[in-house]
BAGULUM-786637 format. One record per residue: residue in one letter; x, y, z of N, C-alpha, C in turn. Coordinates in steps of 0.1 Angstrom, whole numbers, plus 5000, padded with zeros to 4 digits. Layout:
REM BAGULUM-786637
AXYZXYZXYZ
...
REM end
This chain:
REM BAGULUM-786637
M123908369341122808399331122008279328
S120708289328119808179324119908149309
A119408029306119407989292118608079284
A117408119290116508219282117208349281
G117908399291118608519290119708519280
W120408399279121508389269120908399255
S119808329252119308329238118808469235
E118308549244117908679241119108779239
A120108749246121308839245122108819233
I122108689228122808659216121808629205
P121708719194120708689184121008559176
V120008489173120208369165120608409151
K121608329146122008349132121708229125
W121508239112121108129103122208119092
A122407999088123407969077122907849069
R123507839057123107719049123507589056
A122707489054123007359059124007299050
T124807199055125807129047125207019038
K124006979041123306869034122306919024
V122707019016121807069006122707108994
I122207078982122907118970122107228964
A122807338960122107448953122807458939
R122007468929122507478915121607578907
R122307648898121507738889121107648877
V119907638874119307558863118407648855
A118607668842117707748834117407888840
G118407948846118308078852117608088865
E117407968872116807968885117707888895
T117607928907118307848918117407738923
V118007618922117307498926118007438938
L117207408949117807348961117407198961
V118407118964118106968966118606928980
P117706908989118206869002118606719001
L119806689006120306549005119606449014
D119006499025118306419034116806389031
S116306439020114906419017114806279010
H113806209015113506079010112106069005
A111805998995110505978990109805878999
S108505899001107705809010107505669003
D107505668990107405548982108805488979
P109105368985110405308983110805278968
E109805268960110005238946110405368938
F110105488944110405608938111805658942
K112705678933114105708937114405858935
G113405938932113706078929113906158942
A114406278940114706368951113706488950
R113406558961112606678960113406798956
L112906878948113606998943112807118948
Y113507228951112907348956113507458947
V112607538941113007648932112807778940
L113907858941113807988948113408098938
N112508188943112208308935113408408937
E113208528931114308628931114708668945
T113708698954114108738967114708618975
G114208498972114808378978116208358974
E116508378961117908368956118808468963
F118308588965119108698971119408658986
L118308618993118608579007119508459008
W119308358999120208238999121708278997
S121908378988123308428986123908488998
L123108549007123608609019123908509030
L123308389028123408289039124708209037
D125608249028126908189027127708199040
S127308299048127908309062126708339071
P126908309084125808319093125308469094
R123908479094123308609095122008599103
S121708709110120508719118119308759109
V118108739114116908789107117008939104
T117509009114117609159112118609189101
E119809129101120709149090120109119076
L119508999075118908959063117809059058
A116909099068115909189064116409329060
R117409379067118109499063118609499049
N119309389046119809379032118609359022
L117509299026116409279017115809419014
T115709509024115109639022116009729013
R117309699014118209779005118109728991
E117909608989117909548975116609568968
F115509548976114209548970113409658977
V112409718971111609818977110509748986
T110809748999109909689008110009749022
A109009749029109009809043109809709052
E110309769063111109689072110309579079
D109109609083108309509090107909399080
R107709429068107309329058108609239055
A109709309054111009229051111309129063
I111109179075111309089086110408969086
A109108989083108108879082108508789070
D108908839059109308759047110508679050
V111508739057112708659061112408549070
E111608579080111208469090110508359083
T109508389074108808279066109808199058
F110708269051111708209043112608109051
L113108159062114008079070113207949076
V112007969080111307859085111007749074
A110707799062110507709051111707629048
L112907699048114107629044114607539056
R114307589068114707499080113907369079
D112607379075111807259074112207159064
I112907209054113407109043114907079046
G115507129056116807099060117907179052
A117507289046118407369038119207479046
V118607519058119407609066119307559081
R120207609089120307569103120507699111
E120107689124120307799133121707779138
M122407889139123807889144123807969158
T124407909167124607969180126107959184
R126508029194127908029198128407889200
G127607799204128007659207128007569196
N127407599184127407509173128007559160
G129107629161129907659149130107809147
E129607889155129908029152131008079161
REM end
């Protein structure tokens, strides 16, 4: 089976990255990626990311690897939203979290 065929046959799953801290602060979930560095060497702060209600829900599901389809299905069950909208929202959410190092793609070869 080709590499392309393999990736199509096995859906990509996503999970929380190990280098991110999530905490509830004042009723909101805040993510702090441990690998984020300020561009100014004099600034010692970290970047914080606050999740909205749907983001918190999806984050809670990512405690174990899940596919976009699984996440979208759960999103439509929890919130009133169409399936195609849920898939688009989940994909946008995962890309944003991947870009800050908060989630990672899981495949059979890297931990699943």
